[in-house]
TORPA-4810 file (N, C-alpha, C, O; in nm, 3 decimals):
<nodes>
NODE_1_9.978_13.661_7.546_9.980_13.798_7.522_10.036_13.824_7.390_10.094_13.731_7.333_P
NODE_2_10.025_13.943_7.332_10.102_14.021_7.248_10.215_14.089_7.315_10.209_14.184_7.393_N
NODE_3_10.342_14.009_7.262_10.453_14.041_7.369_10.491_14.186_7.249_10.538_14.285_7.305_L
NODE_4_10.479_14.193_7.144_10.523_14.318_7.062_10.475_14.448_7.074_10.495_14.546_7.001_S
NODE_5_10.405_14.438_7.181_10.313_14.547_7.246_10.414_14.602_7.368_10.397_14.712_7.419_L
NODE_6_10.510_14.521_7.405_10.583_14.571_7.506_10.711_14.655_7.495_10.755_14.751_7.558_F
NODE_7_10.770_14.550_7.348_10.922_14.559_7.311_10.939_14.552_7.158_10.850_14.507_7.086_A
NODE_8_11.048_14.595_7.116_11.045_14.569_6.956_11.049_14.414_6.972_11.084_14.362_7.079_P
NODE_9_11.012_14.343_6.864_11.064_14.203_6.804_11.195_14.130_6.836_11.291_14.154_6.763_P
NODE_10_11.209_14.054_6.926_11.353_13.990_6.888_11.390_13.970_6.724_11.308_13.912_6.653_L
NODE_11_11.488_14.007_6.681_11.527_13.961_6.506_11.576_13.806_6.525_11.677_13.777_6.589_R
NODE_12_11.489_13.707_6.458_11.554_13.568_6.417_11.563_13.528_6.314_11.472_13.521_6.232_V
NODE_13_11.743_13.475_6.292_11.752_13.429_6.151_11.730_13.256_6.202_11.769_13.194_6.300_A
NODE_14_11.680_13.233_6.126_11.618_13.044_6.052_11.716_12.991_6.016_11.737_13.013_5.897_V
NODE_15_11.819_12.903_6.085_11.913_12.801_5.968_11.895_12.637_5.956_11.931_12.539_6.021_V
NODE_16_11.832_12.660_5.857_11.779_12.484_5.831_11.628_12.502_5.769_11.542_12.527_5.854_G
NODE_17_11.591_12.494_5.652_11.520_12.552_5.578_11.394_12.391_5.564_11.294_12.384_5.492_A
NODE_18_11.438_12.301_5.641_11.358_12.176_5.623_11.225_12.156_5.729_11.174_12.258_5.775_G
NODE_19_11.178_12.037_5.762_11.044_12.018_5.805_11.075_12.112_5.951_11.003_12.209_5.973_A
NODE_20_11.154_12.087_6.020_11.194_12.112_6.164_11.208_12.292_6.200_11.162_12.354_6.296_I
NODE_21_11.279_12.335_6.095_11.319_12.497_6.056_11.223_12.546_6.014_11.206_12.661_6.054_G
NODE_22_11.120_12.492_5.918_11.023_12.547_5.864_10.894_12.563_5.959_10.821_12.662_5.957_G
NODE_23_10.872_12.441_6.052_10.786_12.428_6.170_10.830_12.597_6.279_10.750_12.683_6.318_E
NODE_24_10.936_12.594_6.294_10.991_12.742_6.409_10.947_12.833_6.321_10.857_12.908_6.362_F
NODE_25_10.991_12.850_6.193_10.963_12.963_6.111_10.825_13.018_6.107_10.797_13.137_6.125_A
NODE_26_10.742_12.923_6.083_10.619_12.913_6.041_10.505_12.906_6.187_10.384_12.925_6.181_L
NODE_27_10.562_12.883_6.274_10.466_12.864_6.371_10.499_12.904_6.488_10.412_12.946_6.564_R
NODE_28_10.603_12.899_6.516_10.660_12.908_6.644_10.751_13.079_6.699_10.777_13.120_6.812_H
NODE_29_10.775_13.139_6.563_10.849_13.261_6.590_10.710_13.361_6.520_10.634_13.305_6.441_F
NODE_30_10.690_13.502_6.557_10.614_13.556_6.516_10.561_13.643_6.607_10.601_13.624_6.722_G
NODE_31_10.476_13.742_6.590_10.426_13.866_6.670_10.361_13.799_6.819_10.391_13.860_6.922_R
NODE_32_10.298_13.710_6.827_10.258_13.641_6.955_10.374_13.599_7.047_10.362_13.580_7.168_L
NODE_33_10.514_13.582_6.958_10.579_13.524_7.062_10.706_13.658_7.074_10.819_13.618_7.104_T
NODE_34_10.694_13.770_7.058_10.761_13.893_7.020_10.890_13.864_6.964_10.999_13.897_7.012_G
NODE_35_10.868_13.795_6.850_10.969_13.771_6.756_10.975_13.819_6.606_10.872_13.860_6.552_T
NODE_36_11.093_13.814_6.540_11.049_13.835_6.372_11.148_13.753_6.314_11.267_13.740_6.341_S
NODE_37_11.064_13.693_6.215_11.213_13.596_6.143_11.225_13.706_6.025_11.139_13.743_5.946_V
NODE_38_11.397_13.757_6.045_11.478_13.825_5.951_11.519_13.788_5.802_11.528_13.854_5.698_V
NODE_39_11.546_13.615_5.843_11.652_13.530_5.725_11.627_13.423_5.738_11.605_13.379_5.851_G
NODE_40_11.622_13.342_5.625_11.632_13.229_5.650_11.768_13.170_5.558_11.809_13.214_5.451_V
NODE_41_11.820_13.057_5.637_11.978_12.994_5.579_11.938_12.868_5.562_11.873_12.794_5.636_V
NODE_42_11.989_12.850_5.444_11.997_12.671_5.413_12.092_12.671_5.319_12.099_12.776_5.254_D
NODE_43_12.190_12.560_5.283_12.279_12.507_5.179_12.206_12.502_5.029_12.248_12.516_4.915_C
NODE_44_12.076_12.474_5.087_12.012_12.456_4.950_11.903_12.560_4.925_11.786_12.558_4.964_D
NODE_45_11.978_12.667_4.839_11.924_12.762_4.781_11.777_12.787_4.760_11.721_12.889_4.802_E
NODE_46_11.704_12.671_4.682_11.593_12.670_4.670_11.489_12.621_4.806_11.367_12.637_4.802_A
NODE_47_11.545_12.573_4.897_11.455_12.545_5.028_11.460_12.676_5.087_11.353_12.721_5.128_A
NODE_48_11.582_12.759_5.101_11.565_12.848_5.208_11.487_12.966_5.107_11.433_13.055_5.173_A
NODE_49_11.475_12.979_4.966_11.414_13.077_4.940_11.245_13.027_4.933_11.161_13.117_4.917_R
NODE_50_11.205_12.905_4.943_11.101_12.885_4.977_11.011_12.924_5.117_10.904_12.981_5.135_S
NODE_51_11.124_12.855_5.212_11.065_12.946_5.340_11.090_13.049_5.362_11.017_13.083_5.455_L
NODE_52_11.153_13.127_5.334_11.207_13.268_5.342_11.039_13.343_5.283_10.967_13.425_5.340_A
NODE_53_11.020_13.265_5.132_10.895_13.347_5.037_10.770_13.338_5.189_10.719_13.446_5.221_S
NODE_54_10.740_13.241_5.251_10.610_13.169_5.290_10.669_13.306_5.423_10.606_13.411_5.420_S
NODE_55_10.769_13.294_5.515_10.771_13.402_5.606_10.796_13.535_5.564_10.760_13.620_5.645_V
NODE_56_10.848_13.576_5.455_10.833_13.733_5.396_10.939_13.803_5.430_10.938_13.922_5.462_G
NODE_57_11.045_13.724_5.423_11.221_13.781_5.464_11.318_13.746_5.347_11.281_13.706_5.237_C
NODE_58_11.439_13.764_5.381_11.487_13.742_5.291_11.594_13.609_5.281_11.644_13.583_5.390_P
NODE_59_11.632_13.530_5.181_11.728_13.386_5.224_11.846_13.413_5.166_11.876_13.499_5.083_S
NODE_60_11.930_13.301_5.238_12.060_13.296_5.232_12.115_13.161_5.246_12.072_13.066_5.311_F
NODE_61_12.244_13.175_5.152_12.299_12.994_5.140_12.401_12.978_5.288_12.425_12.866_5.333_T
NODE_62_12.453_13.103_5.354_12.535_13.098_5.444_12.486_13.181_5.561_12.398_13.265_5.545_S
NODE_63_12.540_13.159_5.674_12.488_13.216_5.813_12.564_13.331_5.834_12.529_13.429_5.900_L
NODE_64_12.681_13.314_5.767_12.795_13.465_5.753_12.723_13.567_5.672_12.732_13.683_5.712_R
NODE_65_12.647_13.541_5.555_12.579_13.644_5.469_12.453_13.680_5.577_12.453_13.800_5.602_E
NODE_66_12.366_13.620_5.633_12.270_13.649_5.683_12.289_13.719_5.828_12.203_13.794_5.873_A
NODE_67_12.425_13.684_5.908_12.466_13.772_6.014_12.478_13.905_5.934_12.412_14.000_5.977_L
NODE_68_12.546_13.921_5.834_12.604_14.084_5.776_12.475_14.161_5.739_12.466_14.281_5.766_E
NODE_69_12.373_14.092_5.677_12.260_14.135_5.634_12.157_14.147_5.680_12.078_14.224_5.624_A
NODE_70_12.129_14.095_5.768_11.991_14.082_5.859_12.037_14.137_6.004_11.948_14.193_6.067_C
NODE_71_12.144_14.131_6.054_12.194_14.197_6.186_12.101_14.103_6.296_12.062_14.173_6.390_D
NODE_72_12.062_13.972_6.304_11.981_13.887_6.409_12.048_13.913_6.545_12.163_13.947_6.571_P
NODE_73_11.950_13.888_6.622_11.999_13.905_6.772_11.972_13.734_6.826_12.016_13.687_6.930_E
NODE_74_11.897_13.670_6.734_11.877_13.503_6.764_11.918_13.430_6.652_11.908_13.472_6.536_L
NODE_75_11.971_13.306_6.690_11.960_13.206_6.575_11.920_13.106_6.611_11.970_13.065_6.716_I
NODE_76_11.823_13.026_6.549_11.761_12.913_6.572_11.832_12.821_6.477_11.845_12.870_6.365_Y
NODE_77_11.882_12.699_6.494_11.971_12.576_6.421_11.902_12.476_6.413_11.903_12.402_6.511_I
NODE_78_11.840_12.447_6.325_11.750_12.296_6.305_11.833_12.259_6.177_11.791_12.266_6.062_G
NODE_79_11.934_12.226_6.208_12.037_12.141_6.100_12.106_11.989_6.153_12.115_11.950_6.269_T
NODE_80_12.142_11.928_6.048_12.198_11.817_6.149_12.289_11.865_6.203_12.340_11.974_6.176_P
NODE_81_12.335_11.759_6.317_12.408_11.730_6.396_12.562_11.745_6.347_12.638_11.789_6.433_P
NODE_82_12.606_11.722_6.251_12.721_11.774_6.203_12.763_11.897_6.177_12.880_11.921_6.150_S
NODE_83_12.664_11.994_6.182_12.690_12.136_6.160_12.736_12.203_6.226_12.829_12.282_6.211_T
NODE_84_12.634_12.161_6.361_12.633_12.283_6.476_12.760_12.310_6.553_12.739_12.403_6.631_H
NODE_85_12.838_12.281_6.559_12.956_12.323_6.597_12.990_12.449_6.531_13.001_12.556_6.591_R
NODE_86_13.006_12.432_6.401_13.081_12.579_6.357_12.963_12.685_6.333_12.990_12.805_6.342_E
NODE_87_12.807_12.633_6.296_12.693_12.711_6.338_12.706_12.823_6.466_12.715_12.946_6.466_L
NODE_88_12.702_12.728_6.569_12.695_12.797_6.693_12.802_12.864_6.721_12.774_12.978_6.759_V
NODE_89_12.968_12.831_6.719_13.070_12.923_6.696_13.056_13.052_6.640_13.093_13.160_6.685_E
NODE_90_12.982_13.017_6.511_12.974_13.146_6.417_12.876_13.238_6.477_12.898_13.358_6.461_A
NODE_91_12.749_13.196_6.556_12.664_13.246_6.553_12.698_13.343_6.712_12.674_13.464_6.716_S
NODE_92_12.750_13.274_6.826_12.816_13.330_6.930_12.909_13.467_6.946_12.912_13.567_7.017_L
NODE_93_12.994_13.400_6.820_13.070_13.526_6.798_13.025_13.624_6.743_13.107_13.715_6.747_A
NODE_94_12.935_13.650_6.693_12.832_13.740_6.633_12.775_13.775_6.757_12.689_13.862_6.739_A
NODE_95_12.786_13.746_6.871_12.683_13.825_7.001_12.555_13.778_6.961_12.457_13.849_6.984_D
NODE_96_12.539_13.643_6.891_12.371_13.632_6.912_12.334_13.558_7.032_12.426_13.516_7.102_C
NODE_97_12.207_13.533_7.070_12.163_13.437_7.143_12.133_13.266_7.046_12.090_13.277_6.931_H
NODE_98_12.144_13.203_7.070_12.145_13.075_7.003_12.028_12.960_7.063_12.043_12.903_7.171_V
NODE_99_11.914_12.938_6.976_11.868_12.797_7.015_11.844_12.705_6.912_11.768_12.701_6.815_L
NODE_100_11.953_12.610_6.974_11.991_12.484_6.907_11.898_12.338_6.891_11.842_12.306_6.996_L
NODE_101_11.882_12.277_6.811_11.790_12.168_6.816_11.885_12.059_6.859_12.002_12.063_6.822_E
NODE_102_11.836_11.954_6.942_11.921_11.837_6.984_11.963_11.742_6.841_11.916_11.755_6.728_K
NODE_103_12.047_11.664_6.880_12.178_11.684_7.002_12.276_11.828_7.009_12.273_11.896_6.906_P
NODE_104_12.329_11.859_7.078_12.410_11.949_7.099_12.501_11.952_7.021_12.531_12.062_6.974_L
NODE_105_12.579_11.832_6.981_12.670_11.802_6.874_12.676_11.667_6.827_12.606_11.577_6.871_A
NODE_106_12.782_11.652_6.714_12.760_11.496_6.654_12.882_11.435_6.733_12.917_11.345_6.655_A
NODE_107_12.941_11.431_6.806_13.021_11.379_6.877_13.062_11.428_7.034_13.021_11.544_7.037_S
NODE_108_13.121_11.399_7.164_13.162_11.461_7.294_13.273_11.565_7.276_13.292_11.656_7.356_G
NODE_109_13.359_11.541_7.144_13.484_11.622_7.132_13.408_11.774_7.087_13.445_11.883_7.133_A
NODE_110_13.291_11.756_6.984_13.211_11.883_6.914_13.127_11.956_7.029_13.069_12.062_7.003_D
NODE_111_13.122_11.907_7.141_13.015_11.939_7.188_13.121_12.030_7.325_13.050_12.106_7.391_G
NODE_112_13.231_12.030_7.358_13.320_12.080_7.439_13.366_12.209_7.396_13.451_12.269_7.462_D
</nodes>
């Protein structure tokens, strides 16, 4: 079903413009899932810009910038595990829902 008929789309920021982030941004988020990609974040500015252009949204090199500019409700994190803790903490501090690729963290301590 087209969920956007019933409620406004959930605003999503995609963090990680690699293959997995691109898969989610291009195939798993959108009108049919009741979501809208409002920003793409990657430390590689060219990668962020390329994926954002494909999706039709702005690109950013930091999550903080995207949180301030796009006001997302959901953060999808598809980055290397060593970055997960910092990104999850920032997302939760901004009162966003988080969809995180596995593993949860790079170490047991980071997962606590």
